[in-house]
N, CA and C atoms as a LAMMPS dump frame, in Angstrom:
ITEM: TIMESTEP
0
ITEM: NUMBER OF ATOMS
192
ITEM: BOX BOUNDS ff ff ff
-5.0000000000000000e+02 5.0000000000000000e+02
-5.0000000000000000e+02 5.0000000000000000e+02
-5.0000000000000000e+02 5.0000000000000000e+02
ITEM: ATOMS id mol type element x y z
1 1 1 N 0.815 -1.197 0
2 1 2 C 0 0 0
3 1 3 C 0.863 1.267 0
4 2 1 N 1.879 1.29 0.842
5 2 2 C 2.755 2.461 0.912
6 2 3 C 3.563 2.584 -0.378
7 3 1 N 3.982 1.435 -0.907
8 3 2 C 4.744 1.433 -2.153
9 3 3 C 3.901 2.023 -3.288
10 4 1 N 2.631 1.685 -3.358
11 4 2 C 1.721 2.186 -4.385
12 4 3 C 1.535 3.702 -4.24
13 5 1 N 1.345 4.167 -3.002
14 5 2 C 1.168 5.592 -2.768
15 5 3 C 2.439 6.382 -3.115
16 6 1 N 3.59 5.806 -2.832
17 6 2 C 4.862 6.471 -3.139
18 6 3 C 5.049 6.599 -4.652
19 7 1 N 4.722 5.539 -5.397
20 7 2 C 4.83 5.592 -6.859
21 7 3 C 3.872 6.631 -7.431
22 8 1 N 2.665 6.666 -6.902
23 8 2 C 1.674 7.627 -7.371
24 8 3 C 2.137 9.058 -7.052
25 9 1 N 2.693 9.259 -5.862
26 9 2 C 3.198 10.569 -5.457
27 9 3 C 4.347 11.013 -6.375
28 10 1 N 5.27 10.113 -6.674
29 10 2 C 6.4 10.431 -7.545
30 10 3 C 5.918 10.787 -8.954
31 11 1 N 4.954 10.027 -9.45
32 11 2 C 4.426 10.268 -10.782
33 11 3 C 3.75 11.632 -10.848
34 12 1 N 2.982 11.956 -9.824
35 12 2 C 2.302 13.246 -9.772
36 12 3 C 3.319 14.382 -9.646
37 13 1 N 4.324 14.202 -8.829
38 13 2 C 5.362 15.213 -8.651
39 13 3 C 6.124 15.451 -9.952
40 14 1 N 6.44 14.399 -10.679
41 14 2 C 7.128 14.538 -11.97
42 14 3 C 6.273 15.331 -12.957
43 15 1 N 4.969 15.032 -12.995
44 15 2 C 4.081 15.755 -13.907
45 15 3 C 3.997 17.231 -13.545
46 16 1 N 3.899 17.52 -12.263
47 16 2 C 3.824 18.916 -11.822
48 16 3 C 5.113 19.646 -12.177
49 17 1 N 6.251 19.03 -11.954
50 17 2 C 7.529 19.657 -12.284
51 17 3 C 7.691 19.86 -13.789
52 18 1 N 7.254 18.888 -14.573
53 18 2 C 7.335 19.006 -16.027
54 18 3 C 6.453 20.146 -16.529
55 19 1 N 5.23 20.217 -16.012
56 19 2 C 4.312 21.278 -16.436
57 19 3 C 4.849 22.645 -16.02
58 20 1 N 5.405 22.745 -14.815
59 20 2 C 5.967 24.027 -14.377
60 20 3 C 7.185 24.417 -15.215
61 21 1 N 7.983 23.452 -15.631
62 21 2 C 9.131 23.732 -16.491
63 21 3 C 8.666 24.256 -17.849
64 22 1 N 7.64 23.652 -18.41
65 22 2 C 7.095 24.104 -19.693
66 22 3 C 6.524 25.516 -19.552
67 23 1 N 5.837 25.774 -18.45
68 23 2 C 5.257 27.105 -18.221
69 23 3 C 6.358 28.164 -18.075
70 24 1 N 7.425 27.838 -17.372
71 24 2 C 8.537 28.781 -17.232
72 24 3 C 9.209 29.057 -18.572
73 25 1 N 9.35 28.025 -19.383
74 25 2 C 9.961 28.212 -20.708
75 25 3 C 9.073 29.089 -21.587
76 26 1 N 7.76 28.864 -21.524
77 26 2 C 6.837 29.679 -22.317
78 26 3 C 6.845 31.125 -21.837
79 27 1 N 6.909 31.323 -20.531
80 27 2 C 6.952 32.688 -19.989
81 27 3 C 8.247 33.384 -20.389
82 28 1 N 9.352 32.672 -20.367
83 28 2 C 10.628 33.258 -20.776
84 28 3 C 10.64 33.622 -22.243
85 29 1 N 10.076 32.777 -23.076
86 29 2 C 10 33.079 -24.505
87 29 3 C 9.049 34.24 -24.748
88 30 1 N 8.015 34.353 -23.952
89 30 2 C 7.077 35.456 -24.102
90 30 3 C 7.676 36.782 -23.664
91 31 1 N 8.494 36.753 -22.628
92 31 2 C 9.092 37.99 -22.125
93 31 3 C 10.217 38.489 -23.02
94 32 1 N 11.04 37.6 -23.485
95 32 2 C 12.228 37.996 -24.237
96 32 3 C 12.101 37.754 -25.736
97 33 1 N 10.938 37.396 -26.201
98 33 2 C 10.732 37.154 -27.616
99 33 3 C 11.019 35.708 -27.967
100 34 1 N 10.408 35.281 -29.018
101 34 2 C 10.586 33.905 -29.454
102 34 3 C 11.997 33.708 -29.991
103 35 1 N 12.472 32.501 -29.936
104 35 2 C 13.825 32.193 -30.393
105 35 3 C 13.748 31.774 -31.855
106 36 1 N 13.382 32.742 -32.688
107 36 2 C 13.266 32.501 -34.124
108 36 3 C 14.307 33.38 -34.802
109 37 1 N 15.112 32.829 -35.674
110 37 2 C 16.135 33.657 -36.326
111 37 3 C 15.509 34.756 -37.174
112 38 1 N 16.166 35.881 -37.219
113 38 2 C 15.69 37.037 -37.954
114 38 3 C 16.506 37.158 -39.238
115 39 1 N 15.858 36.972 -40.387
116 39 2 C 16.574 36.989 -41.658
117 39 3 C 16.324 38.265 -42.457
118 40 1 N 15.838 39.317 -41.799
119 40 2 C 15.599 40.57 -42.519
120 40 3 C 16.923 41.255 -42.815
121 41 1 N 16.996 41.883 -43.98
122 41 2 C 18.202 42.63 -44.326
123 41 3 C 18.193 43.955 -43.598
124 42 1 N 19.323 44.35 -43.108
125 42 2 C 19.424 45.605 -42.386
126 42 3 C 20.122 46.626 -43.27
127 43 1 N 19.354 47.213 -44.185
128 43 2 C 19.922 48.192 -45.1
129 43 3 C 20.146 49.535 -44.429
130 44 1 N 19.511 49.762 -43.289
131 44 2 C 19.635 51.048 -42.627
132 44 3 C 21.036 51.263 -42.064
133 45 1 N 21.775 50.207 -41.819
134 45 2 C 23.088 50.333 -41.212
135 45 3 C 24.161 50.734 -42.213
136 46 1 N 23.902 50.519 -43.488
137 46 2 C 24.912 50.841 -44.491
138 46 3 C 24.658 52.231 -45.065
139 47 1 N 25.721 52.911 -45.407
140 47 2 C 25.611 54.23 -46.008
141 47 3 C 25.435 54.068 -47.503
142 48 1 N 24.45 54.759 -48.027
143 48 2 C 24.195 54.674 -49.462
144 48 3 C 24.917 55.832 -50.149
145 49 1 N 25.698 55.5 -51.157
146 49 2 C 26.474 56.493 -51.889
147 49 3 C 26.026 56.451 -53.342
148 50 1 N 25.719 57.624 -53.87
149 50 2 C 25.309 57.708 -55.264
150 50 3 C 26.426 58.346 -56.074
151 51 1 N 26.598 57.866 -57.288
152 51 2 C 27.623 58.408 -58.162
153 51 3 C 27.093 59.661 -58.85
154 52 1 N 27.896 60.698 -58.838
155 52 2 C 27.505 61.958 -59.47
156 52 3 C 28.132 61.997 -60.853
157 53 1 N 27.29 62.205 -61.847
158 53 2 C 27.786 62.265 -63.216
159 53 3 C 28.228 63.691 -63.534
160 54 1 N 29.361 63.792 -64.162
161 54 2 C 29.866 65.106 -64.534
162 54 3 C 29.333 65.481 -65.906
163 55 1 N 28.936 66.702 -66.024
164 55 2 C 28.463 67.186 -67.329
165 55 3 C 29.633 67.862 -68.05
166 56 1 N 29.443 68.138 -69.315
167 56 2 C 30.523 68.794 -70.078
168 56 3 C 30.741 70.22 -69.597
169 57 1 N 29.705 70.879 -69.097
170 57 2 C 29.856 72.24 -68.597
171 57 3 C 30.73 72.276 -67.336
172 58 1 N 30.53 71.308 -66.464
173 58 2 C 31.327 71.32 -65.235
174 58 3 C 32.789 70.995 -65.539
175 59 1 N 33.056 70.197 -66.58
176 59 2 C 34.448 69.914 -66.97
177 59 3 C 35.118 71.171 -67.492
178 60 1 N 34.363 71.963 -68.245
179 60 2 C 34.925 73.199 -68.786
180 60 3 C 35.246 74.169 -67.649
181 61 1 N 34.38 74.234 -66.639
182 61 2 C 34.605 75.143 -65.522
183 61 3 C 35.844 74.719 -64.721
184 62 1 N 36.076 73.418 -64.601
185 62 2 C 37.245 72.934 -63.862
186 62 3 C 38.53 73.276 -64.602
187 63 1 N 38.514 73.241 -65.92
188 63 2 C 39.71 73.514 -66.708
189 63 3 C 40.062 74.991 -66.654
190 64 1 N 39.107 75.862 -66.523
191 64 2 C 39.358 77.307 -66.548
192 64 3 C 39.859 77.84 -65.256
């Protein structure tokens, strides 16, 4: 009888601990965001440089 109650107690304790572990993991993922990789390109970090075309008038002004 005691052996049966001890096994039942252990089984119940394991289930409670497992459920609490899952709940803590879900709460942690909810607080700090999901652990999903972010594959978006970060174009804002790079400086965009455009090439300026020289016209024939500006070349003449440089020569003078």
